[in-house]
N, CA, C and O atoms as CSV, one atom per row, in Angstrom:
chain,resi,resn,atom,element,x,y,z
A,1,MET,N,N,72.976,112.175,102.937
A,1,MET,CA,C,72.050,113.257,103.151
A,1,MET,C,C,72.122,114.175,101.940
A,1,MET,O,O,73.213,114.526,101.490
A,2,LYS,N,N,70.983,114.561,101.419
A,2,LYS,CA,C,70.931,115.459,100.282
A,2,LYS,C,C,70.721,116.880,100.794
A,2,LYS,O,O,69.798,117.156,101.560
A,3,VAL,N,N,71.588,117.757,100.355
A,3,VAL,CA,C,71.431,119.171,100.703
A,3,VAL,C,C,71.452,119.975,99.421
A,3,VAL,O,O,72.056,119.560,98.432
A,4,PRO,N,N,70.795,121.125,99.432
A,4,PRO,CA,C,70.816,121.949,98.219
A,4,PRO,C,C,72.197,122.499,97.953
A,4,PRO,O,O,72.963,122.770,98.878
A,5,TYR,N,N,72.507,122.661,96.676
A,5,TYR,CA,C,73.781,123.214,96.275
A,5,TYR,C,C,73.801,124.693,96.602
A,5,TYR,O,O,72.849,125.412,96.299
A,6,VAL,N,N,74.883,125.155,97.223
A,6,VAL,CA,C,75.004,126.560,97.593
A,6,VAL,C,C,76.219,127.119,96.885
A,6,VAL,O,O,77.321,126.588,97.023
A,7,ASP,N,N,76.029,128.178,96.134
A,7,ASP,CA,C,77.100,128.820,95.381
A,7,ASP,C,C,77.509,130.094,96.092
A,7,ASP,O,O,76.695,130.721,96.770
A,8,ASP,N,N,78.773,130.481,95.941
A,8,ASP,CA,C,79.230,131.728,96.550
A,8,ASP,C,C,78.553,132.948,95.926
A,8,ASP,O,O,78.300,133.944,96.602
A,9,LYS,N,N,78.265,132.855,94.633
A,9,LYS,CA,C,77.635,133.965,93.920
A,9,LYS,C,C,76.259,133.510,93.455
A,9,LYS,O,O,76.134,132.916,92.385
A,10,PRO,N,N,75.240,133.777,94.234
A,10,PRO,CA,C,73.918,133.298,93.834
A,10,PRO,C,C,73.456,133.965,92.542
A,10,PRO,O,O,73.680,135.154,92.317
A,11,THR,N,N,72.805,133.166,91.702
A,11,THR,CA,C,72.254,133.691,90.461
A,11,THR,C,C,70.744,133.752,90.608
A,11,THR,O,O,70.160,133.105,91.477
A,12,GLN,N,N,70.144,134.513,89.773
A,12,GLN,CA,C,68.705,134.657,89.857
A,12,GLN,C,C,68.034,133.344,89.474
A,12,GLN,O,O,68.362,132.753,88.445
A,13,GLY,N,N,67.119,132.897,90.280
A,13,GLY,CA,C,66.424,131.650,90.017
A,13,GLY,C,C,67.107,130.441,90.634
A,13,GLY,O,O,66.554,129.342,90.582
A,14,GLY,N,N,68.295,130.604,91.219
A,14,GLY,CA,C,69.010,129.488,91.838
A,14,GLY,C,C,68.598,129.314,93.280
A,14,GLY,O,O,67.813,130.095,93.818
A,15,PHE,N,N,69.136,128.280,93.901
A,15,PHE,CA,C,68.841,128.035,95.305
A,15,PHE,C,C,69.610,129.026,96.156
A,15,PHE,O,O,70.756,129.361,95.854
A,16,GLY,N,N,68.985,129.483,97.203
A,16,GLY,CA,C,69.662,130.350,98.154
A,16,GLY,C,C,70.230,129.513,99.283
A,16,GLY,O,O,70.099,128.289,99.288
A,17,THR,N,N,70.851,130.162,100.222
A,17,THR,CA,C,71.395,129.476,101.390
A,17,THR,C,C,70.239,129.014,102.259
A,17,THR,O,O,69.351,129.814,102.558
A,18,PRO,N,N,70.215,127.737,102.682
A,18,PRO,CA,C,69.110,127.288,103.537
A,18,PRO,C,C,69.191,127.969,104.897
A,18,PRO,O,O,70.274,128.261,105.405
A,19,SER,N,N,68.047,128.207,105.457
A,19,SER,CA,C,68.029,128.853,106.764
A,19,SER,C,C,68.520,127.874,107.823
A,19,SER,O,O,68.615,126.669,107.588
A,20,ASP,N,N,68.827,128.421,108.988
A,20,ASP,CA,C,69.296,127.563,110.085
A,20,ASP,C,C,68.226,126.562,110.489
A,20,ASP,O,O,68.533,125.422,110.838
A,21,ASP,N,N,66.967,126.992,110.442
A,21,ASP,CA,C,65.877,126.072,110.787
A,21,ASP,C,C,65.779,124.927,109.781
A,21,ASP,O,O,65.601,123.771,110.167
A,22,ASP,N,N,65.898,125.254,108.472
A,22,ASP,CA,C,65.837,124.206,107.447
A,22,ASP,C,C,67.000,123.234,107.579
A,22,ASP,O,O,66.820,122.020,107.483
A,23,LEU,N,N,68.197,123.779,107.800
A,23,LEU,CA,C,69.376,122.930,107.949
A,23,LEU,C,C,69.255,122.032,109.176
A,23,LEU,O,O,69.573,120.844,109.115
A,24,GLY,N,N,68.798,122.600,110.283
A,24,GLY,CA,C,68.600,121.818,111.501
A,24,GLY,C,C,67.566,120.731,111.301
A,24,GLY,O,O,67.737,119.616,111.792
A,25,ARG,N,N,66.483,121.042,110.578
A,25,ARG,CA,C,65.433,120.063,110.304
A,25,ARG,C,C,65.971,118.920,109.445
A,25,ARG,O,O,65.670,117.754,109.702
A,26,MET,N,N,66.772,119.254,108.417
A,26,MET,CA,C,67.342,118.202,107.557
A,26,MET,C,C,68.259,117.282,108.344
A,26,MET,O,O,68.204,116.062,108.190
A,27,ILE,N,N,69.102,117.863,109.185
A,27,ILE,CA,C,70.027,117.054,109.993
A,27,ILE,C,C,69.253,116.193,110.982
A,27,ILE,O,O,69.548,115.010,111.150
A,28,ARG,N,N,68.258,116.793,111.635
A,28,ARG,CA,C,67.460,116.052,112.611
A,28,ARG,C,C,66.714,114.891,111.948
A,28,ARG,O,O,66.656,113.796,112.508
A,29,ASN,N,N,66.142,115.122,110.757
A,29,ASN,CA,C,65.433,114.052,110.050
A,29,ASN,C,C,66.384,112.924,109.664
A,29,ASN,O,O,66.024,111.749,109.747
A,30,THR,N,N,67.598,113.277,109.241
A,30,THR,CA,C,68.571,112.248,108.870
A,30,THR,C,C,69.000,111.429,110.080
A,30,THR,O,O,69.095,110.204,110.007
A,31,VAL,N,N,69.257,112.107,111.186
A,31,VAL,CA,C,69.696,111.414,112.401
A,31,VAL,C,C,68.576,110.531,112.947
A,31,VAL,O,O,68.827,109.408,113.384
A,32,GLU,N,N,67.349,111.031,112.924
A,32,GLU,CA,C,66.238,110.249,113.464
A,32,GLU,C,C,65.882,109.052,112.588
A,32,GLU,O,O,65.379,108.048,113.092
A,33,SER,N,N,66.136,109.145,111.294
A,33,SER,CA,C,65.783,108.037,110.410
A,33,SER,C,C,66.860,106.952,110.367
A,33,SER,O,O,66.615,105.868,109.838
A,34,TRP,N,N,68.048,107.224,110.916
A,34,TRP,CA,C,69.124,106.232,110.883
A,34,TRP,C,C,68.855,105.156,111.917
A,34,TRP,O,O,68.530,105.450,113.068
A,35,ARG,N,N,68.992,103.909,111.499
A,35,ARG,CA,C,68.826,102.768,112.403
A,35,ARG,C,C,70.058,101.873,112.285
A,35,ARG,O,O,70.476,101.534,111.178
A,36,PRO,N,N,70.642,101.490,113.424
A,36,PRO,CA,C,71.816,100.604,113.353
A,36,PRO,C,C,71.410,99.203,112.932
A,36,PRO,O,O,70.280,98.771,113.157
A,37,ARG,N,N,72.356,98.500,112.316
A,37,ARG,CA,C,72.112,97.106,111.968
A,37,ARG,C,C,72.257,96.254,113.206
A,37,ARG,O,O,72.783,96.703,114.224
A,38,ARG,N,N,71.786,95.015,113.114
A,38,ARG,CA,C,71.889,94.102,114.254
A,38,ARG,C,C,73.281,93.503,114.310
A,38,ARG,O,O,73.588,92.581,113.555
A,39,GLY,N,N,74.115,94.004,115.179
A,39,GLY,CA,C,75.438,93.445,115.396
A,39,GLY,C,C,76.414,93.750,114.278
A,39,GLY,O,O,76.027,94.230,113.213
A,40,PRO,N,N,77.673,93.471,114.527
A,40,PRO,CA,C,78.709,93.731,113.517
A,40,PRO,C,C,78.658,92.723,112.376
A,40,PRO,O,O,78.151,91.611,112.527
A,41,ASP,N,N,79.182,93.127,111.262
A,41,ASP,CA,C,79.237,92.280,110.073
A,41,ASP,C,C,80.568,91.530,110.088
A,41,ASP,O,O,81.500,91.894,109.371
A,42,TRP,N,N,80.654,90.460,110.927
A,42,TRP,CA,C,81.931,89.776,111.128
A,42,TRP,C,C,82.434,89.122,109.860
A,42,TRP,O,O,83.637,89.130,109.600
A,43,SER,N,N,81.538,88.553,109.060
A,43,SER,CA,C,82.012,87.887,107.847
A,43,SER,C,C,82.649,88.904,106.908
A,43,SER,O,O,83.672,88.613,106.288
A,44,GLY,N,N,82.063,90.083,106.793
A,44,GLY,CA,C,82.649,91.124,105.947
A,44,GLY,C,C,83.984,91.608,106.480
A,44,GLY,O,O,84.910,91.861,105.710
A,45,VAL,N,N,84.086,91.739,107.803
A,45,VAL,CA,C,85.343,92.184,108.414
A,45,VAL,C,C,86.444,91.154,108.171
A,45,VAL,O,O,87.564,91.516,107.811
A,46,LEU,N,N,86.132,89.884,108.365
A,46,LEU,CA,C,87.144,88.834,108.184
A,46,LEU,C,C,87.594,88.737,106.731
A,46,LEU,O,O,88.771,88.499,106.461
A,47,ILE,N,N,86.675,88.918,105.803
A,47,ILE,CA,C,87.051,88.873,104.386
A,47,ILE,C,C,87.955,90.046,104.041
A,47,ILE,O,O,88.930,89.876,103.308
A,48,ARG,N,N,87.652,91.229,104.553
A,48,ARG,CA,C,88.504,92.398,104.271
A,48,ARG,C,C,89.893,92.226,104.877
A,48,ARG,O,O,90.886,92.615,104.263
A,49,ILE,N,N,89.975,91.648,106.075
A,49,ILE,CA,C,91.279,91.421,106.708
A,49,ILE,C,C,92.084,90.397,105.909
A,49,ILE,O,O,93.284,90.572,105.696
A,50,ALA,N,N,91.419,89.329,105.468
A,50,ALA,CA,C,92.118,88.286,104.719
A,50,ALA,C,C,92.631,88.811,103.385
A,50,ALA,O,O,93.705,88.409,102.937
A,51,ASN,N,N,91.894,89.688,102.756
A,51,ASN,CA,C,92.310,90.214,101.458
A,51,ASN,C,C,93.342,91.317,101.563
A,51,ASN,O,O,94.026,91.612,100.583
A,52,SER,N,N,93.473,91.938,102.736
A,52,SER,CA,C,94.380,93.074,102.852
A,52,SER,C,C,95.795,92.679,103.267
A,52,SER,O,O,96.715,93.480,103.105
A,53,GLY,N,N,95.999,91.486,103.789
A,53,GLY,CA,C,97.307,91.078,104.286
A,53,GLY,C,C,98.203,90.503,103.210
A,53,GLY,O,O,97.804,90.412,102.049
A,54,PRO,N,N,99.427,90.109,103.591
A,54,PRO,CA,C,100.343,89.493,102.627
A,54,PRO,C,C,99.876,88.081,102.275
A,54,PRO,O,O,99.062,87.497,102.990
A,55,PRO,N,N,100.393,87.536,101.173
A,55,PRO,CA,C,99.998,86.164,100.811
A,55,PRO,C,C,100.458,85.164,101.875
A,55,PRO,O,O,101.439,85.394,102.581
A,56,ALA,N,N,99.731,84.055,101.971
A,56,ALA,CA,C,100.011,83.065,103.015
A,56,ALA,C,C,101.406,82.470,102.873
A,56,ALA,O,O,102.084,82.267,103.880
A,57,TRP,N,N,101.856,82.183,101.649
A,57,TRP,CA,C,103.181,81.572,101.474
A,57,TRP,C,C,104.278,82.497,101.978
A,57,TRP,O,O,105.270,82.027,102.535
A,58,LEU,N,N,104.118,83.810,101.793
A,58,LEU,CA,C,105.123,84.755,102.274
A,58,LEU,C,C,105.124,84.818,103.801
A,58,LEU,O,O,106.181,84.896,104.427
A,59,LEU,N,N,103.942,84.783,104.385
A,59,LEU,CA,C,103.831,84.819,105.839
A,59,LEU,C,C,104.455,83.576,106.474
A,59,LEU,O,O,105.188,83.686,107.457
A,60,TYR,N,N,104.170,82.391,105.917
A,60,TYR,CA,C,104.726,81.147,106.471
A,60,TYR,C,C,106.234,81.056,106.259
A,60,TYR,O,O,106.947,80.542,107.121
A,61,THR,N,N,106.727,81.546,105.128
A,61,THR,CA,C,108.168,81.540,104.879
A,61,THR,C,C,108.894,82.446,105.867
A,61,THR,O,O,109.926,82.069,106.422
A,62,ALA,N,N,108.358,83.626,106.081
A,62,ALA,CA,C,108.980,84.560,107.034
A,62,ALA,C,C,108.932,84.011,108.455
A,62,ALA,O,O,109.898,84.159,109.204
A,63,ALA,N,N,107.826,83.382,108.837
A,63,ALA,CA,C,107.718,82.813,110.184
A,63,ALA,C,C,108.697,81.656,110.366
A,63,ALA,O,O,109.288,81.513,111.436
A,64,SER,N,N,108.874,80.839,109.348
A,64,SER,CA,C,109.817,79.713,109.432
A,64,SER,C,C,111.251,80.210,109.549
A,64,SER,O,O,112.032,79.680,110.339
A,65,ALA,N,N,111.597,81.225,108.767
A,65,ALA,CA,C,112.943,81.789,108.837
A,65,ALA,C,C,113.199,82.405,110.213
A,65,ALA,O,O,114.289,82.258,110.766
A,66,ALA,N,N,112.192,83.098,110.768
A,66,ALA,CA,C,112.354,83.691,112.099
A,66,ALA,C,C,112.537,82.610,113.158
A,66,ALA,O,O,113.330,82.782,114.084
A,67,LEU,N,N,111.819,81.503,113.036
A,67,LEU,CA,C,111.962,80.406,113.995
A,67,LEU,C,C,113.355,79.785,113.924
A,67,LEU,O,O,113.942,79.473,114.960
A,68,VAL,N,N,113.889,79.603,112.726
A,68,VAL,CA,C,115.240,79.050,112.565
A,68,VAL,C,C,116.262,79.979,113.204
A,68,VAL,O,O,117.174,79.522,113.894
A,69,VAL,N,N,116.115,81.285,112.977
A,69,VAL,CA,C,117.059,82.252,113.561
A,69,VAL,C,C,116.975,82.231,115.083
A,69,VAL,O,O,118.005,82.284,115.755
A,70,ILE,N,N,115.773,82.157,115.635
A,70,ILE,CA,C,115.616,82.133,117.097
A,70,ILE,C,C,116.228,80.865,117.693
A,70,ILE,O,O,116.917,80.935,118.711
A,71,LEU,N,N,115.988,79.716,117.077
A,71,LEU,CA,C,116.560,78.467,117.598
A,71,LEU,C,C,118.081,78.450,117.504
A,71,LEU,O,O,118.751,77.990,118.429
A,72,LEU,N,N,118.631,78.943,116.403
A,72,LEU,CA,C,120.081,79.005,116.247
A,72,LEU,C,C,120.705,79.946,117.274
A,72,LEU,O,O,121.739,79.628,117.862
A,73,ALA,N,N,120.079,81.101,117.491
A,73,ALA,CA,C,120.591,82.054,118.486
A,73,ALA,C,C,120.519,81.446,119.884
A,73,ALA,O,O,121.447,81.622,120.674
A,74,ALA,N,N,119.445,80.737,120.207
A,74,ALA,CA,C,119.323,80.111,121.526
A,74,ALA,C,C,120.385,79.034,121.716
A,74,ALA,O,O,120.942,78.902,122.806
A,75,PHE,N,N,120.675,78.260,120.663
A,75,PHE,CA,C,121.709,77.238,120.749
A,75,PHE,C,C,123.073,77.867,120.993
A,75,PHE,O,O,123.827,77.399,121.846
A,76,LEU,N,N,123.397,78.929,120.249
A,76,LEU,CA,C,124.703,79.579,120.408
A,76,LEU,C,C,124.853,80.243,121.770
A,76,LEU,O,O,125.911,80.149,122.393
A,77,VAL,N,N,123.806,80.911,122.235
A,77,VAL,CA,C,123.876,81.550,123.558
A,77,VAL,C,C,123.976,80.493,124.643
A,77,VAL,O,O,124.748,80.651,125.588
A,78,GLY,N,N,123.208,79.420,124.523
A,78,GLY,CA,C,123.273,78.342,125.515
A,78,GLY,C,C,124.636,77.676,125.543
A,78,GLY,O,O,125.118,77.307,126.614
A,79,SER,N,N,125.271,77.515,124.383
A,79,SER,CA,C,126.617,76.921,124.337
A,79,SER,C,C,127.643,77.852,124.960
A,79,SER,O,O,128.519,77.404,125.699
A,80,ALA,N,N,127.544,79.133,124.673
A,80,ALA,CA,C,128.517,80.085,125.201
A,80,ALA,C,C,128.406,80.221,126.712
A,80,ALA,O,O,129.416,80.390,127.394
A,81,LEU,N,N,127.190,80.150,127.241
A,81,LEU,CA,C,126.992,80.293,128.688
A,81,LEU,C,C,127.026,78.952,129.415
A,81,LEU,O,O,126.830,78.903,130.629
A,82,GLN,N,N,127.271,77.878,128.692
A,82,GLN,CA,C,127.344,76.528,129.249
A,82,GLN,C,C,126.083,76.196,130.058
A,82,GLN,O,O,126.146,75.781,131.216
A,83,ILE,N,N,124.953,76.393,129.406
A,83,ILE,CA,C,123.659,76.143,130.047
A,83,ILE,C,C,123.180,74.747,129.667
A,83,ILE,O,O,123.189,74.381,128.491
A,84,GLY,N,N,122.768,73.981,130.646
A,84,GLY,CA,C,122.156,72.683,130.409
A,84,GLY,C,C,123.110,71.684,129.788
A,84,GLY,O,O,124.293,71.661,130.126
A,85,ALA,N,N,122.611,70.864,128.887
A,85,ALA,CA,C,123.388,69.793,128.287
A,85,ALA,C,C,124.348,70.312,127.220
A,85,ALA,O,O,125.144,69.540,126.687
A,86,LEU,N,N,124.288,71.602,126.901
A,86,LEU,CA,C,125.176,72.138,125.879
A,86,LEU,C,C,126.584,72.400,126.413
A,86,LEU,O,O,127.533,72.481,125.633
A,87,GLY,N,N,126.728,72.533,127.728
A,87,GLY,CA,C,128.033,72.798,128.307
A,87,GLY,C,C,128.811,71.518,128.532
A,87,GLY,O,O,128.262,70.422,128.414
A,88,PRO,N,N,130.098,71.655,128.857
A,88,PRO,CA,C,130.910,70.462,129.134
A,88,PRO,C,C,130.414,69.755,130.396
A,88,PRO,O,O,130.058,70.396,131.385
A,89,GLN,N,N,130.398,68.423,130.341
A,89,GLN,CA,C,129.906,67.635,131.464
A,89,GLN,C,C,131.075,67.276,132.382
A,89,GLN,O,O,132.176,67.010,131.900
A,90,PRO,N,N,130.847,67.267,133.706
A,90,PRO,CA,C,131.932,66.882,134.631
A,90,PRO,C,C,132.240,65.382,134.491
A,90,PRO,O,O,131.348,64.555,134.301
A,91,VAL,N,N,133.498,65.078,134.589
A,91,VAL,CA,C,133.952,63.686,134.486
A,91,VAL,C,C,134.171,63.165,135.898
A,91,VAL,O,O,134.853,63.820,136.685
A,92,PRO,N,N,133.619,62.015,136.242
A,92,PRO,CA,C,133.835,61.492,137.592
A,92,PRO,C,C,135.319,61.176,137.805
A,92,PRO,O,O,135.930,60.493,136.982
A,93,SER,N,N,135.893,61.661,138.886
A,93,SER,CA,C,137.322,61.462,139.140
A,93,SER,C,C,137.571,60.675,140.436
A,93,SER,O,O,138.572,60.917,141.111
A,94,ASN,N,N,136.710,59.769,140.785
A,94,ASN,CA,C,136.899,58.981,142.006
A,94,ASN,C,C,137.579,57.638,141.718
A,94,ASN,O,O,137.400,56.704,142.500
A,95,LEU,N,N,138.341,57.499,140.646
A,95,LEU,CA,C,139.110,56.293,140.337
A,95,LEU,C,C,140.443,56.349,141.086
A,95,LEU,O,O,141.169,57.337,140.974
A,96,HIS,N,N,140.779,55.290,141.857
A,96,HIS,CA,C,142.049,55.236,142.581
A,96,HIS,C,C,142.879,54.088,142.150
A,96,HIS,O,O,143.983,53.897,142.662
């Protein structure tokens, strides 16, 4: 929106402060002339998201390291709590 320049110290021959009616008319004309586009610009959004994130190799390396840490922690916790096949198995003692 273009508005006239307003200075604190008006000089002779310069623009004065626009009246409330003029300002209201300018705002109303700008608002009435605005038309939304048809739907969101998904291709532009996806390109901006892809360019703003970390590089793919860094993301995959970090995800792989996190997966290794999670699997190792699950193995150690499962061994300590004797869960499933990680714990000691009972030996049949019905031999006479």
